[in-house]
C-alpha positions, 0 to 999 in steps of 0.5 A: 827688724835689724837695720844697718847704716854705713858711713865713711866712704868717699874719694881718696888718692892711692896710698890714702886711708878711709874708715868705714862705720856700720851701725846696727839698730832694731830688735837686736838680741845678739850679733854673731858676726859683722862683716864688710863686703864689696862689689866693684862694677861688673864683678861679684860681691866679695867678702872683705873682712868679718869679725866674730867673738872668736876673731877676725878674717880677711880677704887675701887682697886686703890682709895687712892693709885693712882692719876690722873692729867692733864696739859691742856696746854701740852695735857698730863695726868699723873698717879701717882701710890703709894703703888704698889702691885703685883696685879697692874701688867698689861699693862697700856693704855691711852685713850682720847676722844674729838673733832678735829679741823674739829669737828669730835669726836675721841676716841684714845688709846696709845700703852700701857706701861708695869708696873710690881710689884715684891713681 
């Protein structure tokens, strides 16, 4: 019903920056929240940041370094990641929750994009 496509991952040196994008498409009536999660090898998936009409929320580990934003006209969310560190290495997943045109709720995930930070 609702598909998410992420882009922008890659390999970067410590201290560098990357910008991730997440484009939502399909039967979208509303998007209540868009968020970024990450999963490092051997670890559980964790919330990085999310954005709603009421504001943004960040994990303590990325506060002040990462910025989440959203273009409502394009149904796209972004994650600007600055001062990247090796511990930020993970697969980053986009998530969106809202309602379709048939008034059904959805909770969709992207396929993930790899971010690797070298020391």
